[in-house]
C-alpha positions in Angstrom: -13.2 43.8 56.8 -13.6 41.8 60.0 -10.6 39.6 61.0 -11.1 35.9 61.5 -10.5 34.4 64.9 -7.8 31.7 65.2 -10.5 29.1 65.6 -12.3 30.1 62.4 -9.0 30.1 60.5 -8.3 26.6 61.7 -11.7 25.4 60.5 -11.2 27.0 57.0 -7.7 25.8 56.4 -8.5 22.1 55.7 -11.2 23.2 53.4 -8.8 25.2 51.3 -6.2 22.4 51.3 -8.9 19.9 50.2 -9.9 22.2 47.4 -6.3 22.5 46.3 -5.9 18.7 46.3 -9.0 18.3 44.3 -7.7 20.8 41.7 -4.4 19.0 41.4 -6.0 15.6 41.2 -8.4 16.7 38.5 -5.7 18.0 36.2 -4.8 14.6 34.6 -8.4 13.9 34.1 -8.9 17.2 32.4 -5.8 16.6 30.2 -7.1 13.1 29.3 -10.6 14.4 28.5 -9.1 17.3 26.5 -6.9 14.9 24.5 -9.9 12.7 23.7 -11.9 15.7 22.7 -9.2 16.9 20.3 -9.0 13.4 18.8 -12.8 13.3 18.4 -12.6 16.7 16.6 -9.9 15.4 14.3 -11.8 12.3 13.3 -15.0 14.2 12.9 -13.2 16.6 10.6 -11.5 13.7 8.7 -14.4 11.3 8.3 -17.7 12.9 9.1 -20.4 14.0 6.5 -18.7 12.7 3.4 -20.1 11.0 0.3 -21.1 7.4 0.0 -18.1 6.9 -2.4 -15.8 8.2 0.3 -17.2 5.7 2.9 -17.2 2.8 0.5 -13.5 3.3 -0.2 -12.6 4.0 3.4 -14.6 1.0 4.7 -13.1 -1.6 2.3 -9.6 -0.2 3.0 -10.0 -0.5 6.7 -11.4 -4.0 6.5 -8.5 -5.2 4.3 -5.9 -3.6 6.5 -7.4 -5.1 9.7 -7.9 -8.5 8.0 -4.2 -8.3 6.9 -3.0 -7.8 10.5 -5.0 -10.9 11.6 -3.7 -13.1 8.7 -0.1 -11.9 9.2 -0.4 -12.9 12.8 -1.7 -16.4 11.8 0.7 -16.9 8.9 3.9 -15.6 10.6 3.4 -17.1 14.1 5.5 -20.2 13.7 8.4 -18.7 11.7 8.4 -15.7 14.1 8.6 -18.0 17.1 11.5 -19.9 15.6 13.4 -16.7 14.5 12.6 -14.4 17.4 11.2 -16.6 20.2 8.1 -14.5 20.0 5.1 -15.5 17.9 3.9 -11.9 17.8 7.1 -10.2 16.5 6.2 -9.9 12.9 2.5 -9.3 13.6 3.4 -6.6 16.1 5.4 -4.7 13.5 2.5 -5.1 11.0 0.1 -3.7 13.6 2.4 -0.7 14.2 2.7 0.0 10.5 -1.0 -0.4 10.0 -1.6 2.2 12.7 1.0 4.5 11.1 -0.5 4.0 7.7 -4.0 4.8 8.9 -2.6 8.0 10.6 -1.0 8.9 7.2 -4.3 8.2 5.4 -6.2 10.4 7.8 -3.7 13.3 7.6 -3.3 13.1 3.8 -7.1 12.9 3.3 -7.4 16.3 5.0 -4.9 18.0 2.6 -6.1 20.0 -0.3 -5.2 18.5 -3.7 -3.5 21.8 -4.6 -1.1 21.4 -1.7 -0.4 17.8 -2.6 0.2 18.8 -6.2 2.6 21.5 -5.1 4.7 18.9 -3.2 4.9 16.2 -5.9 8.3 17.2 -7.2 9.8 17.3 -3.8 8.4 13.8 -2.9 9.7 12.4 -6.2 13.2 13.8 -5.6 13.3 12.3 -2.1 12.0 8.9 -3.2 14.6 8.8 -6.1 17.4 9.8 -3.6 16.3 6.9 -1.3 16.2 4.5 -4.2 19.7 5.6 -5.3 20.9 5.1 -1.7 19.6 1.5 -1.9 22.3 0.7 -4.5 25.0 1.7 -2.0 23.8 1.0 1.5 20.8 -1.3 0.7 20.2 -4.7 2.3 20.0 -7.9 0.2 16.9 -10.1 0.9 16.4 -13.2 -1.2 18.7 -11.9 -3.9 17.1 -8.5 -4.2 18.6 -5.3 -3.0 15.6 -3.1 -2.4 15.6 -2.3 1.3 17.4 0.1 3.7 18.0 -1.0 7.3 16.9 1.6 9.8 19.2 1.2 12.9 18.4 -2.5 13.0 14.8 -1.9 14.1 13.1 -2.3 10.7 13.7 -1.9 7.0 12.1 0.5 4.5 11.5 -0.3 0.9 12.0 3.0 -1.1 10.5 1.5 -4.3 7.1 1.4 -2.6 7.4 5.1 -1.8 8.6 5.6 -5.4 5.4 4.2 -6.8 3.1 6.9 -5.4 5.8 9.5 -5.9 6.0 8.9 -9.6 2.2 8.7 -10.0 1.8 12.1 -8.3 4.7 13.7 -10.2 3.7 12.5 -13.6 0.0 13.4 -13.0 1.0 16.9 -11.9 3.3 17.3 -14.8 0.7 16.2 -17.4 -1.9 18.5 -15.8 0.5 21.4 -16.1 1.0 20.6 -19.8 -2.7 20.0 -20.6 -2.6 22.6 -23.4 0.5 21.0 -25.0 -0.5 17.3 -25.1 -0.2 17.2 -28.8 3.6 17.7 -28.5 5.4 14.3 -28.4 8.1 15.9 -26.1 5.6 16.1 -23.3 5.0 12.4 -23.4 8.7 11.6 -23.9 9.5 13.5 -20.7 6.9 11.6 -18.8 8.3 8.3 -20.1 11.8 9.4 -19.0 10.5 10.1 -15.5 8.8 6.7 -15.3 11.7 4.9 -17.0 14.3 6.4 -14.7 12.4 5.3 -11.6 11.9 1.7 -12.9 15.6 1.5 -14.0 16.7 2.3 -10.4 14.5 -0.4 -9.0 15.6 -2.9 -11.7 19.2 -2.3 -10.7 18.3 -3.7 -7.3 17.0 -6.9 -9.1 13.4 -6.5 -8.0 11.6 -7.5 -11.2 8.3 -8.0 -9.5 8.1 -4.4 -8.4 9.2 -3.2 -11.8 6.3 -5.2 -13.4 3.8 -3.5 -11.2 5.3 -0.1 -11.8 5.2 -0.7 -15.5 1.5 -1.5 -15.5 0.6 1.5 -13.3 2.8 4.0 -15.2 2.0 2.9 -18.7 -1.7 2.6 -17.8 -1.6 6.1 -16.4 -0.1 7.6 -19.6 -2.6 5.7 -21.7 -5.6 6.9 -19.7 -4.1 10.4 -19.7 -4.4 10.5 -23.5 -1.0 9.4 -24.9 -1.2 9.1 -28.7 -1.7 5.6 -30.0 1.4 5.9 -32.2 3.6 6.5 -29.2 1.7 3.8 -27.2 2.5 1.3 -29.9 6.2 2.2 -29.7 6.2 1.8 -26.0 4.5 -1.6 -26.4 7.2 -2.7 -28.9 9.9 -1.5 -26.5 8.4 -3.6 -23.7 8.2 -6.7 -26.0 12.0 -6.4 -26.4 12.8 -5.3 -22.8 10.8 -7.9 -20.9 12.5 -11.0 -22.2 15.9 -9.4 -21.6 14.9 -8.6 -18.0 13.6 -12.0 -17.4 16.8 -13.7 -18.6 19.2 -11.4 -16.8 19.4 -13.6 -13.7 20.2 -17.3 -13.4 17.8 -17.7 -10.5 15.0 -15.9 -12.5 15.6 -18.2 -15.4 15.4 -21.2 -13.1 12.1 -20.1 -11.6 10.6 -19.5 -15.1 11.9 -22.8 -16.4 10.5 -24.6 -13.3 7.1 -22.8 -13.8 7.0 -23.8 -17.5 7.9 -27.5 -16.6 6.2 -28.2 -13.2 6.7 -31.9 -13.5 10.3 -31.7 -14.7 13.5 -32.2 -12.6 13.9 -29.5 -9.9 17.2 -30.1 -8.1 17.3 -26.5 -6.8 13.7 -26.6 -5.5 12.5 -23.6 -7.6 9.0 -25.1 -7.5 9.0 -25.7 -3.7 7.3 -22.4 -2.7 4.6 -22.6 -5.5 4.0 -26.3 -5.0 3.4 -26.0 -1.3 1.2 -23.0 -1.9 -1.0 -25.1 -4.0 -1.0 -27.8 -1.4 -2.2 -25.2 1.1 -5.1 -24.1 -1.2 -6.1 -27.7 -1.8 -6.1 -28.5 2.0 -8.5 -25.6 2.6 -11.2 -27.1 0.5 -14.5 -25.2 0.7 -14.6 -23.8 4.3 -11.0 -24.1 5.4 -9.2 -25.7 8.3 -10.0 -22.8 10.6 -8.2 -19.5 11.5 -4.7 -20.3 12.9 -4.9 -24.0 11.9 -2.7 -24.0 8.8 -0.2 -26.8 8.5 1.8 -25.3 5.6 2.8 -22.3 7.7 5.0 -24.6 9.8 8.1 -23.6 7.8 6.9 -25.3 4.6 6.4 -22.1 2.6 9.1 -19.4 2.5 7.9 -15.8 2.9 4.5 -17.2 3.9 3.3 -14.0 5.6 4.3 -11.9 2.5 4.3 -13.2 -1.1 2.2 -16.4 -0.3 -0.2 -15.1 2.4 -3.1 -15.8 0.0 -2.2 -19.5 0.2 -2.7 -19.4 4.0 -6.0 -17.5 3.5 -7.2 -20.3 1.2 -6.0 -23.0 3.6 -7.5 -21.6 6.8 -10.6 -19.9 5.4 -11.2 -22.2 2.4 -12.5 -21.4 -1.1 -15.1 -19.2 0.5 -12.5 -17.0 2.3 -10.4 -16.7 -0.8 -13.4 -15.7 -2.9 -14.3 -13.1 -0.3 -10.9 -11.5 -0.5 -11.1 -11.4 -4.3 -14.6 -9.8 -4.0 -13.2 -7.2 -1.7 -10.6 -6.2 -4.3 -13.3 -6.1 -6.9 -15.3 -3.8 -4.6 -12.2 -1.7 -4.1 -11.8 -1.4 -7.8 -15.4 -0.3 -8.2 -15.0 2.3 -5.5 -11.9 3.8 -7.1 -13.5 3.8 -10.5 -16.6 5.6 -9.3 -14.4 8.3 -7.7 -12.4 8.7 -10.9 -15.6 9.2 -12.9 -16.7 12.0 -10.5 -13.9 14.4 -11.3 -13.0 16.4 -14.4 -9.7 17.7 -13.1 -6.8 16.0 -15.1 -4.5 15.7 -12.0 -7.1 14.1 -9.8 -8.4 11.8 -12.5 -4.9 10.6 -13.4 -4.0 10.0 -9.8 -7.1 7.9 -9.0 -6.6 5.9 -12.2 -3.0 5.1 -11.5 -3.6 4.2 -7.8 -6.4 1.8 -9.0 -4.1 0.2 -11.6 -1.3 -0.2 -9.1 -3.3 -1.8 -6.2 -5.6 -3.9 -8.3 -3.0 -5.4 -10.7 -0.6 -6.0 -7.8 -3.4 -8.0 -6.2 -4.1 -9.9 -9.4 -0.4 -10.7 -9.9 0.1 -11.9 -6.3 -3.0 -14.2 -6.5 -2.0 -15.4 -10.0 1.4 -16.4 -8.6 -0.1 -18.4 -5.8 -2.4 -20.1 -8.3 0.7 -20.9 -10.4 -0.7 -18.9 -13.4 2.6 -16.9 -13.2 6.1 -17.7 -12.0 7.1 -16.5 -8.5 7.8 -12.8 -8.8 8.0 -11.7 -5.1 5.0 -9.4 -5.2 3.1 -8.9 -1.9 -0.7 -8.8 -1.7 -1.5 -5.1 -1.1 -3.0 -4.1 2.2 -2.8 -7.7 3.5 0.8 -9.0 3.2 3.4 -8.3 5.8 5.5 -5.3 4.9 5.5 -1.8 6.5 6.6 0.2 3.4 4.0 -1.5 1.2 1.2 -1.0 3.7 2.0 2.6 4.5 2.4 3.6 0.9 -0.8 1.9 -0.2 -2.7 3.6 2.7 -1.1 6.9 1.9 -2.1 6.6 -1.7 -5.7 5.8 -0.8 -5.6 8.9 1.5 -4.8 11.0 -1.6 -7.9 9.5 -3.3 -10.0 10.2 -0.3 -8.8 13.9 -0.4 -9.9 14.0 -4.0 -13.3 12.5 -3.2 -13.7 15.0 -0.3 -13.3 17.8 -2.8 -15.7 16.1 -5.2 -18.3 16.0 -2.5 -17.7 19.6 -1.5 -18.1 20.9 -5.0 -19.9 18.2 -7.2 -19.4 18.5 -10.9 -22.3 19.0 -13.2 -21.1 16.6 -15.9 -19.1 13.4 -16.2 -16.3 13.3 -18.7 -14.3 10.4 -19.8 -10.7 10.4 -21.0 -10.3 12.5 -24.1 -10.0 11.0 -27.5 -6.5 9.9 -28.5 -5.1 10.9 -31.8 
């Protein structure tokens, strides 16, 4: 091989150096493009080529979550400015939890239902342990002890995790016992599981969450085929237990009495929140005052970004906006119902039914409270109200339903079967 002269080596050296620089400078671009490509592959795998029912549920869920972030920003801006000197403090957390919830929805929707089913007992035990911890290290907010403070950064509400954990655990248990559903002991054990979870939440004095859990869990057992005789006994037990629970707190008695007598004396202002919520709805009229233009959010309504966010929706977006939100929840119900009808597997069917009962009835209760059809119960509007635990849990639950519909689409059933006849 011929040797290069010194002059030729000097001419080639800059060329090599330039090539080396180009290689180094292109590395970050390569990593960025590689990361984007991996993200695209993930989203293609998670959301591409699915059924119309999958996209209906996903679409309405994404819209409600995005709408919720916008309304939390509007509703919380004033109180957040007063408390934190930052109008975006509460909305920023809501955006973070919405992103975390959507990530959870995406990951869970890719899991097989058999894998989810195998982990239900573990999830239930973890959720119960967290709920027990609330009784000892929990944080009191508005008279309820239902939160755990995480290093002063944010709080988690284990009862929200417990909702989906109990739904999955009872659904898995009943599917394993599908050949023994004539045995009352099977249903008694399911009632014990649900009752233990609700009792722990009730010890934290969060009656609103217990009411939603009762609707979801008893509805799940009824749709799963619980015998009518046992259902009547459960109903009788609730008739006795509900008044006791309602009268177990002086503040709760005060709220109920004020709700029953809205024009009576109210020295402790139990009607303040509900009354100003109605004023907000009335001020909105047909088309609303405009996004961000609410007057009642100027510290007139406590927990305005949470329990009473529907009042701000009515004030800023008017009757039209409020009806659109209700229509979205009706569409969500329809989407979940169609997915439930598309599966014959007991575990899948029970999970979808219970998630539907949970989210839909929680929305109904929240809206009924704002309309003063029910006393104030402290129940957030699912997917919209501020609250990280509530949002992430609801999105995770919908992720499970999407995983079920993914499998429905992959292996469509040849027949449609409704819930079996009860004895």
